[in-house]
PDB file of N, CA, C and O in Angstrom:
ATOM      1  N   MET A   1      -3.600   5.027   1.546  1.00  0.00           N
ATOM      2  CA  MET A   1      -2.322   4.607   2.067  1.00  0.00           C
ATOM      3  C   MET A   1      -2.140   5.170   3.472  1.00  0.00           C
ATOM      4  O   MET A   1      -2.477   6.320   3.753  1.00  0.00           O
ATOM      5  N   ILE A   2      -1.608   4.343   4.327  1.00  0.00           N
ATOM      6  CA  ILE A   2      -1.234   4.776   5.669  1.00  0.00           C
ATOM      7  C   ILE A   2       0.291   4.738   5.720  1.00  0.00           C
ATOM      8  O   ILE A   2       0.909   3.710   5.444  1.00  0.00           O
ATOM      9  N   ILE A   3       0.879   5.865   6.074  1.00  0.00           N
ATOM     10  CA  ILE A   3       2.339   5.993   6.050  1.00  0.00           C
ATOM     11  C   ILE A   3       2.836   6.263   7.467  1.00  0.00           C
ATOM     12  O   ILE A   3       2.297   7.115   8.173  1.00  0.00           O
ATOM     13  N   TRP A   4       3.856   5.540   7.866  1.00  0.00           N
ATOM     14  CA  TRP A   4       4.456   5.827   9.162  1.00  0.00           C
ATOM     15  C   TRP A   4       5.962   5.591   9.082  1.00  0.00           C
ATOM     16  O   TRP A   4       6.462   4.932   8.170  1.00  0.00           O
ATOM     17  N   ARG A   5       6.655   6.139  10.047  1.00  0.00           N
ATOM     18  CA  ARG A   5       8.103   6.005  10.127  1.00  0.00           C
ATOM     19  C   ARG A   5       8.438   4.921  11.135  1.00  0.00           C
ATOM     20  O   ARG A   5       8.015   4.989  12.289  1.00  0.00           O
ATOM     21  N   SER A   6       9.191   3.928  10.708  1.00  0.00           N
ATOM     22  CA  SER A   6       9.653   2.874  11.596  1.00  0.00           C
ATOM     23  C   SER A   6      11.067   3.222  12.047  1.00  0.00           C
ATOM     24  O   SER A   6      12.018   3.128  11.271  1.00  0.00           O
ATOM     25  N   VAL A   7      11.195   3.621  13.301  1.00  0.00           N
ATOM     26  CA  VAL A   7      12.513   3.951  13.844  1.00  0.00           C
ATOM     27  C   VAL A   7      13.375   2.694  13.880  1.00  0.00           C
ATOM     28  O   VAL A   7      14.569   2.731  13.584  1.00  0.00           O
ATOM     29  N   GLU A   8      12.747   1.588  14.246  1.00  0.00           N
ATOM     30  CA  GLU A   8      13.466   0.311  14.338  1.00  0.00           C
ATOM     31  C   GLU A   8      14.087  -0.090  12.999  1.00  0.00           C
ATOM     32  O   GLU A   8      15.233  -0.537  12.946  1.00  0.00           O
ATOM     33  N   ASP A   9      13.312   0.077  11.907  1.00  0.00           N
ATOM     34  CA  ASP A   9      13.800  -0.308  10.582  1.00  0.00           C
ATOM     35  C   ASP A   9      14.492   0.827   9.842  1.00  0.00           C
ATOM     36  O   ASP A   9      15.062   0.619   8.771  1.00  0.00           O
ATOM     37  N   LYS A  10      14.442   2.036  10.417  1.00  0.00           N
ATOM     38  CA  LYS A  10      15.018   3.227   9.779  1.00  0.00           C
ATOM     39  C   LYS A  10      14.455   3.400   8.372  1.00  0.00           C
ATOM     40  O   LYS A  10      15.196   3.615   7.413  1.00  0.00           O
ATOM     41  N   ALA A  11      13.115   3.299   8.268  1.00  0.00           N
ATOM     42  CA  ALA A  11      12.450   3.391   6.970  1.00  0.00           C
ATOM     43  C   ALA A  11      11.037   3.923   7.149  1.00  0.00           C
ATOM     44  O   ALA A  11      10.468   3.880   8.240  1.00  0.00           O
ATOM     45  N   PHE A  12      10.488   4.426   6.047  1.00  0.00           N
ATOM     46  CA  PHE A  12       9.073   4.765   6.015  1.00  0.00           C
ATOM     47  C   PHE A  12       8.331   3.530   5.523  1.00  0.00           C
ATOM     48  O   PHE A  12       8.790   2.852   4.604  1.00  0.00           O
ATOM     49  N   VAL A  13       7.199   3.241   6.126  1.00  0.00           N
ATOM     50  CA  VAL A  13       6.396   2.077   5.781  1.00  0.00           C
ATOM     51  C   VAL A  13       5.043   2.570   5.288  1.00  0.00           C
ATOM     52  O   VAL A  13       4.454   3.482   5.867  1.00  0.00           O
ATOM     53  N   VAL A  14       4.558   1.960   4.219  1.00  0.00           N
ATOM     54  CA  VAL A  14       3.257   2.310   3.659  1.00  0.00           C
ATOM     55  C   VAL A  14       2.393   1.061   3.667  1.00  0.00           C
ATOM     56  O   VAL A  14       2.784   0.014   3.150  1.00  0.00           O
ATOM     57  N   ASP A  15       1.214   1.186   4.259  1.00  0.00           N
ATOM     58  CA  ASP A  15       0.227   0.101   4.290  1.00  0.00           C
ATOM     59  C   ASP A  15      -0.938   0.521   3.414  1.00  0.00           C
ATOM     60  O   ASP A  15      -1.371   1.673   3.458  1.00  0.00           O
ATOM     61  N   VAL A  16      -1.448  -0.413   2.618  1.00  0.00           N
ATOM     62  CA  VAL A  16      -2.613  -0.167   1.768  1.00  0.00           C
ATOM     63  C   VAL A  16      -3.725  -1.069   2.296  1.00  0.00           C
ATOM     64  O   VAL A  16      -3.890  -2.192   1.819  1.00  0.00           O
ATOM     65  N   PRO A  17      -4.494  -0.585   3.281  1.00  0.00           N
ATOM     66  CA  PRO A  17      -5.442  -1.451   3.978  1.00  0.00           C
ATOM     67  C   PRO A  17      -6.558  -2.034   3.107  1.00  0.00           C
ATOM     68  O   PRO A  17      -7.118  -3.076   3.446  1.00  0.00           O
ATOM     69  N   GLU A  18      -6.880  -1.392   2.016  1.00  0.00           N
ATOM     70  CA  GLU A  18      -7.943  -1.909   1.151  1.00  0.00           C
ATOM     71  C   GLU A  18      -7.501  -3.129   0.349  1.00  0.00           C
ATOM     72  O   GLU A  18      -8.336  -3.871  -0.169  1.00  0.00           O
ATOM     73  N   LEU A  19      -6.188  -3.337   0.245  1.00  0.00           N
ATOM     74  CA  LEU A  19      -5.641  -4.472  -0.496  1.00  0.00           C
ATOM     75  C   LEU A  19      -4.869  -5.345   0.484  1.00  0.00           C
ATOM     76  O   LEU A  19      -3.740  -5.025   0.858  1.00  0.00           O
ATOM     77  N   SER A  20      -5.463  -6.413   0.883  1.00  0.00           N
ATOM     78  CA  SER A  20      -4.914  -7.280   1.928  1.00  0.00           C
ATOM     79  C   SER A  20      -3.458  -7.657   1.673  1.00  0.00           C
ATOM     80  O   SER A  20      -3.113  -8.226   0.637  1.00  0.00           O
ATOM     81  N   GLY A  21      -2.617  -7.323   2.648  1.00  0.00           N
ATOM     82  CA  GLY A  21      -1.209  -7.682   2.575  1.00  0.00           C
ATOM     83  C   GLY A  21      -0.358  -6.764   1.714  1.00  0.00           C
ATOM     84  O   GLY A  21       0.841  -6.999   1.564  1.00  0.00           O
ATOM     85  N   CYS A  22      -0.953  -5.726   1.149  1.00  0.00           N
ATOM     86  CA  CYS A  22      -0.204  -4.819   0.269  1.00  0.00           C
ATOM     87  C   CYS A  22       0.504  -3.762   1.107  1.00  0.00           C
ATOM     88  O   CYS A  22      -0.133  -2.901   1.715  1.00  0.00           O
ATOM     89  N   MET A  23       1.827  -3.841   1.126  1.00  0.00           N
ATOM     90  CA  MET A  23       2.652  -2.913   1.891  1.00  0.00           C
ATOM     91  C   MET A  23       3.935  -2.656   1.119  1.00  0.00           C
ATOM     92  O   MET A  23       4.306  -3.414   0.223  1.00  0.00           O
ATOM     93  N   ALA A  24       4.605  -1.566   1.486  1.00  0.00           N
ATOM     94  CA  ALA A  24       5.910  -1.248   0.902  1.00  0.00           C
ATOM     95  C   ALA A  24       6.682  -0.400   1.899  1.00  0.00           C
ATOM     96  O   ALA A  24       6.134   0.057   2.902  1.00  0.00           O
ATOM     97  N   HIS A  25       7.953  -0.198   1.610  1.00  0.00           N
ATOM     98  CA  HIS A  25       8.762   0.655   2.476  1.00  0.00           C
ATOM     99  C   HIS A  25       9.844   1.322   1.645  1.00  0.00           C
ATOM    100  O   HIS A  25      10.060   0.969   0.485  1.00  0.00           O
ATOM    101  N   GLY A  26      10.519   2.284   2.247  1.00  0.00           N
ATOM    102  CA  GLY A  26      11.619   2.967   1.580  1.00  0.00           C
ATOM    103  C   GLY A  26      12.354   3.863   2.549  1.00  0.00           C
ATOM    104  O   GLY A  26      11.849   4.156   3.633  1.00  0.00           O
ATOM    105  N   PRO A  27      13.545   4.303   2.169  1.00  0.00           N
ATOM    106  CA  PRO A  27      14.351   5.128   3.064  1.00  0.00           C
ATOM    107  C   PRO A  27      13.801   6.546   3.250  1.00  0.00           C
ATOM    108  O   PRO A  27      14.098   7.205   4.246  1.00  0.00           O
ATOM    109  N   THR A  28      12.999   7.010   2.286  1.00  0.00           N
ATOM    110  CA  THR A  28      12.348   8.318   2.398  1.00  0.00           C
ATOM    111  C   THR A  28      10.859   8.138   2.178  1.00  0.00           C
ATOM    112  O   THR A  28      10.411   7.115   1.658  1.00  0.00           O
ATOM    113  N   ARG A  29      10.100   9.141   2.579  1.00  0.00           N
ATOM    114  CA  ARG A  29       8.640   9.091   2.395  1.00  0.00           C
ATOM    115  C   ARG A  29       8.287   8.930   0.913  1.00  0.00           C
ATOM    116  O   ARG A  29       7.433   8.118   0.558  1.00  0.00           O
ATOM    117  N   GLN A  30       8.948   9.707   0.054  1.00  0.00           N
ATOM    118  CA  GLN A  30       8.626   9.652  -1.376  1.00  0.00           C
ATOM    119  C   GLN A  30       8.975   8.304  -1.995  1.00  0.00           C
ATOM    120  O   GLN A  30       8.209   7.778  -2.803  1.00  0.00           O
ATOM    121  N   VAL A  31      10.107   7.746  -1.631  1.00  0.00           N
ATOM    122  CA  VAL A  31      10.488   6.427  -2.157  1.00  0.00           C
ATOM    123  C   VAL A  31       9.493   5.373  -1.676  1.00  0.00           C
ATOM    124  O   VAL A  31       9.110   4.489  -2.443  1.00  0.00           O
ATOM    125  N   ALA A  32       9.075   5.459  -0.422  1.00  0.00           N
ATOM    126  CA  ALA A  32       8.099   4.499   0.110  1.00  0.00           C
ATOM    127  C   ALA A  32       6.779   4.597  -0.646  1.00  0.00           C
ATOM    128  O   ALA A  32       6.167   3.574  -0.954  1.00  0.00           O
ATOM    129  N   ILE A  33       6.337   5.811  -0.947  1.00  0.00           N
ATOM    130  CA  ILE A  33       5.086   5.999  -1.691  1.00  0.00           C
ATOM    131  C   ILE A  33       5.218   5.451  -3.108  1.00  0.00           C
ATOM    132  O   ILE A  33       4.312   4.781  -3.604  1.00  0.00           O
ATOM    133  N   THR A  34       6.338   5.732  -3.756  1.00  0.00           N
ATOM    134  CA  THR A  34       6.574   5.205  -5.104  1.00  0.00           C
ATOM    135  C   THR A  34       6.582   3.682  -5.091  1.00  0.00           C
ATOM    136  O   THR A  34       6.001   3.045  -5.969  1.00  0.00           O
ATOM    137  N   ASN A  35       7.245   3.098  -4.089  1.00  0.00           N
ATOM    138  CA  ASN A  35       7.257   1.635  -3.968  1.00  0.00           C
ATOM    139  C   ASN A  35       5.856   1.088  -3.718  1.00  0.00           C
ATOM    140  O   ASN A  35       5.504   0.027  -4.233  1.00  0.00           O
ATOM    141  N   ALA A  36       5.057   1.806  -2.931  1.00  0.00           N
ATOM    142  CA  ALA A  36       3.682   1.375  -2.660  1.00  0.00           C
ATOM    143  C   ALA A  36       2.842   1.431  -3.931  1.00  0.00           C
ATOM    144  O   ALA A  36       2.020   0.546  -4.167  1.00  0.00           O
ATOM    145  N   GLU A  37       3.037   2.452  -4.744  1.00  0.00           N
ATOM    146  CA  GLU A  37       2.301   2.531  -6.013  1.00  0.00           C
ATOM    147  C   GLU A  37       2.649   1.348  -6.907  1.00  0.00           C
ATOM    148  O   GLU A  37       1.770   0.788  -7.563  1.00  0.00           O
ATOM    149  N   ASP A  38       3.932   0.961  -6.939  1.00  0.00           N
ATOM    150  CA  ASP A  38       4.338  -0.233  -7.692  1.00  0.00           C
ATOM    151  C   ASP A  38       3.695  -1.484  -7.105  1.00  0.00           C
ATOM    152  O   ASP A  38       3.235  -2.357  -7.841  1.00  0.00           O
ATOM    153  N   ALA A  39       3.665  -1.566  -5.770  1.00  0.00           N
ATOM    154  CA  ALA A  39       3.064  -2.735  -5.104  1.00  0.00           C
ATOM    155  C   ALA A  39       1.570  -2.818  -5.398  1.00  0.00           C
ATOM    156  O   ALA A  39       1.037  -3.913  -5.580  1.00  0.00           O
ATOM    157  N   ILE A  40       0.896  -1.683  -5.445  1.00  0.00           N
ATOM    158  CA  ILE A  40      -0.535  -1.668  -5.756  1.00  0.00           C
ATOM    159  C   ILE A  40      -0.771  -2.200  -7.171  1.00  0.00           C
ATOM    160  O   ILE A  40      -1.650  -3.036  -7.385  1.00  0.00           O
ATOM    161  N   ARG A  41       0.013  -1.716  -8.131  1.00  0.00           N
ATOM    162  CA  ARG A  41      -0.139  -2.205  -9.513  1.00  0.00           C
ATOM    163  C   ARG A  41       0.095  -3.715  -9.583  1.00  0.00           C
ATOM    164  O   ARG A  41      -0.653  -4.431 -10.249  1.00  0.00           O
ATOM    165  N   PHE A  42       1.133  -4.196  -8.896  1.00  0.00           N
ATOM    166  CA  PHE A  42       1.435  -5.633  -8.899  1.00  0.00           C
ATOM    167  C   PHE A  42       0.315  -6.424  -8.221  1.00  0.00           C
ATOM    168  O   PHE A  42      -0.073  -7.488  -8.705  1.00  0.00           O
ATOM    169  N   TRP A  43      -0.210  -5.902  -7.090  1.00  0.00           N
ATOM    170  CA  TRP A  43      -1.291  -6.568  -6.359  1.00  0.00           C
ATOM    171  C   TRP A  43      -2.506  -6.718  -7.269  1.00  0.00           C
ATOM    172  O   TRP A  43      -3.097  -7.794  -7.349  1.00  0.00           O
ATOM    173  N   ILE A  44      -2.876  -5.638  -7.954  1.00  0.00           N
ATOM    174  CA  ILE A  44      -4.055  -5.679  -8.831  1.00  0.00           C
ATOM    175  C   ILE A  44      -3.832  -6.623 -10.003  1.00  0.00           C
ATOM    176  O   ILE A  44      -4.726  -7.393 -10.353  1.00  0.00           O
ATOM    177  N   LYS A  45      -2.644  -6.574 -10.618  1.00  0.00           N
ATOM    178  CA  LYS A  45      -2.355  -7.478 -11.736  1.00  0.00           C
ATOM    179  C   LYS A  45      -2.433  -8.933 -11.285  1.00  0.00           C
ATOM    180  O   LYS A  45      -3.020  -9.767 -11.975  1.00  0.00           O
ATOM    181  N   THR A  46      -1.850  -9.239 -10.139  1.00  0.00           N
ATOM    182  CA  THR A  46      -1.873 -10.606  -9.627  1.00  0.00           C
ATOM    183  C   THR A  46      -3.302 -11.055  -9.332  1.00  0.00           C
ATOM    184  O   THR A  46      -3.678 -12.184  -9.648  1.00  0.00           O
ATOM    185  N   ALA A  47      -4.098 -10.172  -8.725  1.00  0.00           N
ATOM    186  CA  ALA A  47      -5.490 -10.514  -8.428  1.00  0.00           C
ATOM    187  C   ALA A  47      -6.258 -10.800  -9.715  1.00  0.00           C
ATOM    188  O   ALA A  47      -7.028 -11.758  -9.779  1.00  0.00           O
ATOM    189  N   LYS A  48      -6.053  -9.969 -10.741  1.00  0.00           N
ATOM    190  CA  LYS A  48      -6.725 -10.200 -12.027  1.00  0.00           C
ATOM    191  C   LYS A  48      -6.283 -11.526 -12.634  1.00  0.00           C
ATOM    192  O   LYS A  48      -7.110 -12.311 -13.096  1.00  0.00           O
ATOM    193  N   ASP A  49      -4.972 -11.770 -12.631  1.00  0.00           N
ATOM    194  CA  ASP A  49      -4.444 -13.020 -13.194  1.00  0.00           C
ATOM    195  C   ASP A  49      -5.003 -14.241 -12.473  1.00  0.00           C
ATOM    196  O   ASP A  49      -5.218 -15.285 -13.089  1.00  0.00           O
ATOM    197  N   ASP A  50      -5.238 -14.114 -11.172  1.00  0.00           N
ATOM    198  CA  ASP A  50      -5.750 -15.230 -10.371  1.00  0.00           C
ATOM    199  C   ASP A  50      -7.274 -15.281 -10.334  1.00  0.00           C
ATOM    200  O   ASP A  50      -7.849 -16.170  -9.706  1.00  0.00           O
ATOM    201  N   GLY A  51      -7.935 -14.327 -11.006  1.00  0.00           N
ATOM    202  CA  GLY A  51      -9.399 -14.310 -11.047  1.00  0.00           C
ATOM    203  C   GLY A  51     -10.043 -13.864  -9.741  1.00  0.00           C
ATOM    204  O   GLY A  51     -11.196 -14.200  -9.468  1.00  0.00           O
ATOM    205  N   LEU A  52      -9.302 -13.109  -8.933  1.00  0.00           N
ATOM    206  CA  LEU A  52      -9.832 -12.645  -7.654  1.00  0.00           C
ATOM    207  C   LEU A  52     -10.570 -11.317  -7.818  1.00  0.00           C
ATOM    208  O   LEU A  52     -10.322 -10.566  -8.762  1.00  0.00           O
ATOM    209  N   THR A  53     -11.461 -11.047  -6.903  1.00  0.00           N
ATOM    210  CA  THR A  53     -12.191  -9.793  -6.908  1.00  0.00           C
ATOM    211  C   THR A  53     -11.289  -8.677  -6.393  1.00  0.00           C
ATOM    212  O   THR A  53     -10.603  -8.827  -5.382  1.00  0.00           O
ATOM    213  N   ILE A  54     -11.306  -7.565  -7.102  1.00  0.00           N
ATOM    214  CA  ILE A  54     -10.540  -6.396  -6.681  1.00  0.00           C
ATOM    215  C   ILE A  54     -11.502  -5.461  -5.958  1.00  0.00           C
ATOM    216  O   ILE A  54     -12.500  -5.039  -6.543  1.00  0.00           O
ATOM    217  N   PRO A  55     -11.225  -5.129  -4.705  1.00  0.00           N
ATOM    218  CA  PRO A  55     -12.149  -4.286  -3.949  1.00  0.00           C
ATOM    219  C   PRO A  55     -12.266  -2.887  -4.545  1.00  0.00           C
ATOM    220  O   PRO A  55     -11.298  -2.344  -5.078  1.00  0.00           O
ATOM    221  N   GLN A  56     -13.461  -2.313  -4.449  1.00  0.00           N
ATOM    222  CA  GLN A  56     -13.681  -0.937  -4.876  1.00  0.00           C
ATOM    223  C   GLN A  56     -13.055   0.002  -3.854  1.00  0.00           C
ATOM    224  O   GLN A  56     -13.121  -0.262  -2.653  1.00  0.00           O
ATOM    225  N   PRO A  57     -12.447   1.093  -4.311  1.00  0.00           N
ATOM    226  CA  PRO A  57     -11.898   2.059  -3.358  1.00  0.00           C
ATOM    227  C   PRO A  57     -12.983   2.590  -2.431  1.00  0.00           C
ATOM    228  O   PRO A  57     -14.101   2.867  -2.866  1.00  0.00           O
ATOM    229  N   ARG A  58     -12.655   2.729  -1.176  1.00  0.00           N
ATOM    230  CA  ARG A  58     -13.625   3.217  -0.192  1.00  0.00           C
ATOM    231  C   ARG A  58     -13.601   4.726  -0.047  1.00  0.00           C
ATOM    232  O   ARG A  58     -14.523   5.301   0.531  1.00  0.00           O
ATOM    233  N   GLY A  59     -12.577   5.377  -0.554  1.00  0.00           N
ATOM    234  CA  GLY A  59     -12.513   6.824  -0.444  1.00  0.00           C
ATOM    235  C   GLY A  59     -11.964   7.264   0.895  1.00  0.00           C
ATOM    236  O   GLY A  59     -11.358   6.475   1.620  1.00  0.00           O
ATOM    237  N   ARG A  60     -12.178   8.530   1.219  1.00  0.00           N
ATOM    238  CA  ARG A  60     -11.623   9.115   2.434  1.00  0.00           C
ATOM    239  C   ARG A  60     -12.404   8.688   3.673  1.00  0.00           C
ATOM    240  O   ARG A  60     -13.616   8.479   3.633  1.00  0.00           O
ATOM    241  N   LEU A  61     -11.680   8.569   4.751  1.00  0.00           N
ATOM    242  CA  LEU A  61     -12.285   8.315   6.053  1.00  0.00           C
ATOM    243  C   LEU A  61     -12.878   9.622   6.562  1.00  0.00           C
ATOM    244  O   LEU A  61     -12.165  10.613   6.717  1.00  0.00           O
ATOM    245  N   VAL A  62     -14.175   9.624   6.820  1.00  0.00           N
ATOM    246  CA  VAL A  62     -14.837  10.841   7.250  1.00  0.00           C
ATOM    247  C   VAL A  62     -14.818  10.951   8.765  1.00  0.00           C
ATOM    248  O   VAL A  62     -14.639  12.043   9.303  1.00  0.00           O
ATOM    249  N   PHE A  63     -14.999   9.833   9.458  1.00  0.00           N
ATOM    250  CA  PHE A  63     -15.023   9.824  10.920  1.00  0.00           C
ATOM    251  C   PHE A  63     -13.936   8.904  11.424  1.00  0.00           C
ATOM    252  O   PHE A  63     -13.730   7.817  10.885  1.00  0.00           O
ATOM    253  N   ALA A  64     -13.249   9.335  12.444  1.00  0.00           N
ATOM    254  CA  ALA A  64     -12.207   8.495  13.039  1.00  0.00           C
ATOM    255  C   ALA A  64     -12.678   7.912  14.335  1.00  0.00           C
ATOM    256  O   ALA A  64     -11.938   7.175  14.986  1.00  0.00           O
TER     257      ALA A  64
END
């Protein structure tokens, strides 16, 4: 998860780059993370229901 603060939206935004289009937001960092965890579960369920391939986790970024 990539988490950042959007001053414009007055919210924390969470992007899940391994799952295309999977994002969430919330008024606090913890709420945004909780919402992202819900979005991840929904993304995976939808992909399974649609017969799509679910990408394997890539793990931690070692080099930036």
